[in-house]
N, C-alpha and C positions, 0 to 999 in steps of 0.2 A: 434524614440526610446523613451521609457517612463520608468521612474523609477516607480516601483510598491509599493503600500501600501497594505500590506497583513494582513489577519485576523489570529489570533492564536486561535485555538479551545481548550477549557478547559476540555476535556474529563477526567473522573475520573482516568483512567489508566496512564495519562501523567506524565512525570517527572516534578518535580518542579524546576529543576536546569539546565537541558541540553540545552534547547533553550535559556534561559537567558545568560548562559555562552558563547554560540556561538555569541549571539548578543552583548555581553558586557554590559548587563543591570542587574539591581538588581532583584533577584527573588522576586516574590510577595507573595510566600507561597502557592499559588494555582497551581494546575497542568496546565502545558502548553504542550499539547499533539501533536498538528499538526499546522504548519503554511501552509496555502493553497495559492498556486500561480496558477492563471488561471481564467477561466470564468465559474466555477461551480456556479449555481444559489444559492446554499446554503451559499456561502461566497466568492463572486467574488473579485478578486483583484481590486484595484482602482488606477486611474492614473489622472494626470493633463495635459491638453493640452491647449494652447492658442486658442482663438476663431478663426475659419476659417481653422484650421489645420486638422480637420476631419469633416465628415458629421454630426456626432452627435452634435459637438459644433456649427456648422453653423446652424443647424436646431433649436437648442435651443436659438441661439442668445446670448449666454453667453460669459463671459470672460474666464479666466483661471480657470474654475471650476473643482472640482474633481468629477469623475463619474466612474461607474463600467466598467471593461473590457468587461463584457457581453454586455452592451449597446453600447460601442464603436464598437465591432465586429458586432452587429446586424445592426448598421447603414450602414455599408459598408463591408460585409464579404469578398468580393474578394480583396478589397484593403488591408484589415488587414491580412487575412489568406493566400491569394494567390489563383488564379483560380484552380490550380491542387488540392489543399487541399479541396476546396469547392466541386469540382467534386467528390472527393473520399469519403468525410465524411460529406458533407452538410455544411450549413452556421454556424458552431460552432467550437470552439476549441475542438478537440477530446480527449485531455488529461488534466489531473490535476497533477501538480507537488506539492510536499509537503516536508517540513522538518518534520520528525516523531520522537518523543521522548517518548519512552515507559519506564515508571518507574515501571509498573506492566504488567502482561500478558494481551494481547488483547484477544477477544473471539476467540475460535476455529471455523474456518469458511471455506466456499467454495464458489466459484463463478460459475455461469452458462456460457455455451458457447453462441454464438450469437443467434443461432436458439432456444435454450432453453429459453433465455431471452425474445425473441420476442413472443414465444408461451405462456410463463408464464404471461407476461404482458398483452397480449390480453385476456387471460382467466380471470385474476383478474379484468380487466376493464369490461368484459362482465358480471361478477358476481356482479358488482357495489361495490367492496371493495374500500373504500377511500384510496388514496395514502398514507395518514398519519396515517392510522389505524395501531395499534401495531401488528396485526396479518397479515398485508400485507407483502408479500415476495418480489414482483417485483416492484420496484419504477420507472423503465423505461424499455425500450426495447433494452438495450445495454448490451454487455458483459463487464467484468471488469478484464482483465489481469493486472498484477501488476509486478513491479520490485522494489526491495529495495536494495539500495547501502549503505553499512555501512560507517559512519564517525567516529564512535568509535567501539570497540568490541560490537557485536550485536548478541543476541541469539534468536533463533526461532525454530519452528517446520515446517516441509515441507514434505508432501507426506508420504505414508505408508511405514513402515519397512517391511522386509520380515516377514511373520507370525511366522516363527520359532524363529526369533530374538525377536519379541514382546512377544512370549510365554516365552522365557527365562527371559526376563526383569520382566514380571509380576509374574512368578513363584517364582523368588528369594525373593519376598516380603513375602512369606509364609502366605498369607491371604486365609483362607479356602474358603470363598465365591467367590474368583476369580478363583478357580480351574476349574470350568466349562468353563470359557473363555480360559484358558490355553489348556484344552483338545480340544476345538474347533479349536484353532489356529494350533494345531499339527496334527489334524486328517482329515482336509478337504482340498480340492484344494484351492489354494491361494486366488482367488477372492471370492469364496464362504465363506471361513473362515473369511476374513475381513468384508464382508457384514454381516455375521451372528453375529459376535461379536459386531460390532458397533450397529447393530439393538438391540441386547440384552442389551447393556449398556444404550442406549437412551430410551428404553421402560421398564426398570426395575422399580420396586416399589420405589418411591422416598425416603421413609424412610429407606428401606433396603440398597439402594445404598449409602445414606448419611453415614450410619454406615460402609459400605465397604470402602468408600473413606477415612473416618477417620482412619481406620485400616491401609490402604495402605499408607496414608500420614505419620503416625507414623513410619512405617517400612522403608519408603523411607528416612526419616530424619535420622534414626538410621544407615542405610546402607551407605548413602552418595554416592560418586562416580557418576556412571551413573544414580543413582536414585535421586540424589540431586535436579535436576531441577523440579521434580514432587512434591517433598516436598514443594518447593517454590511456585509452582503453587497452591497447595492445601492451602497454607497459605493465598493466596489472594482469593481463591474460595472454602472455606470449604464445603464439602458435595456435590460439583458439579460433576455430572457424567462425565463432560469433563475432569476431572483429570485422569480418567481411559482411556478415549478415547485418550488422549494425548500420552499415552504410546504406542499406536499403530503407532505413527508417528516418522519419523527421527528427531533427535535433531541436530540442526545446529548451529555452532558458526562461524560468519563472522568476519574477521579482516578488519580494515579500507581499503577501496578501493575494497573489494570483494562485490559481489552482489548475489541476489537470485531472479529467475523469478518464478512467480506463475501463472500458466495457469488454464484454466477452469477445474473444477472437482477435483482439487488437494486440499485436506484439509491442512490447515496451521494456524499458529498463530505466532505473534511476542511476544517475552517474555521480552526483555529489550535491551536498547541501543538507539543511535541516528543515523538516516540515512536519505538519500534523497530517497523519494519514488515517483514513477511516475506510473500512471494508466490510463486506458481508462476512459472517463468521465461518470461514472455510479455509482449508489448507490445499486446495486444488491448484497446482501449478504445473504447467508443461513448459519445460525449458528448451530454449533454442540455441543456447551457447553462453559463453562467459561463465562457465561453471565446470567443476570436476564431476558434478552429479549426473545421473542418468538422463539421457535425451532420447525420448521415445519418438523417433522420427515419423513413423506412419501415423500415430495418433496425433502428433503435433500438426501434421499436414492436413488432417481431417478437421481440426479445430480452428486453425488460423483463417481469418477473413482476408482473402487476397484481393484487397482493393485499396487504392491510394486514397488517403484521407488527410484533411487538415488536422493538426493536433488539437485545435479548439481550446485555447486558454480561457479559463473561467475567471470572472471577477465577481465579487459578491454583489447581490442585488438587495437594495434597501427594502425592508419590511417594517411593519409597525413596531413601535417601542424601541427603535434603534437597532433592531436585529438586522444583520447582513447575512443573507442566505446564499450558499453555494448550491445552485439548482442542479439536480441530476435526475436521470430517468428511472431510478430504482426506489423501492420502498423500504428496504432493510435498514437504510441509514439516511439521516438528514443532518448535514453539518452547517452550522452557522457561527457567526462571530459577533461579539459585543465589544466595542471600544468605549469603555466607561471613563468619564471625566470627573474631576473633583467638583463637588457641589451639585452634581446631577441627581435627579430624583431616582430612588430605587426602582428597579425594573422587576416586575412580577413574571417569573418563569414557570409558575405552576402549570402542570400539563397532565393529561390523562395517561401518559406513557412514561416509562423510566427515562432518565437522562444521566449523562455524564458531563460534568462541567470541568474544563481544563483551563488553568491560568497559564498564559505564555508571557505576560509582561505585567509589571506593576504590582499592586497589592490590593486587589478587589476582595470583596466579601461575598460569600454565598450564605445567606442567613446569618448565623452567628460565627460561621467558620471563616477565618482569615486565610487567604491563599497567597502563596508566593509562586513565582514562575516554576512550572513543572509539577505543581500540586493539583490534585483533582478531587472531586466529590461525586458520589453516586446519589441521585435523587430518585427515590421510588415514585411510582405513578401516583398522581393526585396529592403528593406532599407539597405543602405550601413552601415556596422558596422565592426570596427576593435577592437580587444581586445589586451591589452598590460599590462605591469607592472609585479608585483610579486604576486602570489597567485594561488588559485584553483577556477576554474569556471566550473559549470555543465551547459550543454547545452541541452535543451529539445525542440524537434521539432517532425515532423512526417515523415513517409516514403511515398513518392508518386512516 
């Protein structure tokens, strides 16, 4: 078992205080958006092992040097991940665990399913588009289902509203240039209405749309209530067509312990709050708005599922040993939670697959390692581990 050293990503939308408060450190004044835990090549966790305790250390002939979890897994995938996981997902950790702290809205976005990702990646590779090109859509050939679990009250957008509800919300703004969208939402079949309106929003003249967004933002601020979130979004993204697109989506407020699953084709955005996020290990994002980055409208319209859905707030389900599981329909990750109390019996978490354990409250122990909020450990497959003490631990692993 290894204590992890993790990278905090300073994206502009990040909160300046939420992650420092959890870690008990002083804010730097800069945004601290995401702390990554895993083996993603963009910012892999690092760990220290004495020489001879894994293949990577033995091959390097080094002492207790720090190296990336990516390199440790690559040196002996079956030992680190477990043979069942390697057979199912290949020789890599198939998930990425994060602390996510949104101080401003993230981009409105959608993710492809596995077949779409494989097709899109192959197509862009065949066309010779560099992976780091700003107009590149598919960074890899994997899908990117996600789960966000709130640690504080957490606001977001998830899935389309019923068109009639979106029409009422937009109509109440009293903005003349939005009336055609309202009419479309009320006059067409559900999927056709949503597709037609989103297409119109994303392909409108930029100057005209910026003026419309400004009028809508002023009205939303004046009305308050259900319109208040959109005034706040417009404050961060003035003139962005995503402000209007956001009104087509369900507004969701999660309380601590509640979660939201985001499957393929479902448009969504995080607006504010601190949470534990887990996702399949992919960078494939198609943006719909609230961003200065490239928006590939034709590909976006191919990927989006144009159907009204309920956001589906998840609450943990009790499992043996005090485990509370957030059930999702994917195998690349499984997130659960343990709320440990003083005097309780140690809980055996030994498993045939690799795990990451993250402390979010209290002072629990994983084996002999004492954890504080924001600290985490990597547990290789089949390694014996018991957790005890007082506090909250999130457990990330896979389904095999």
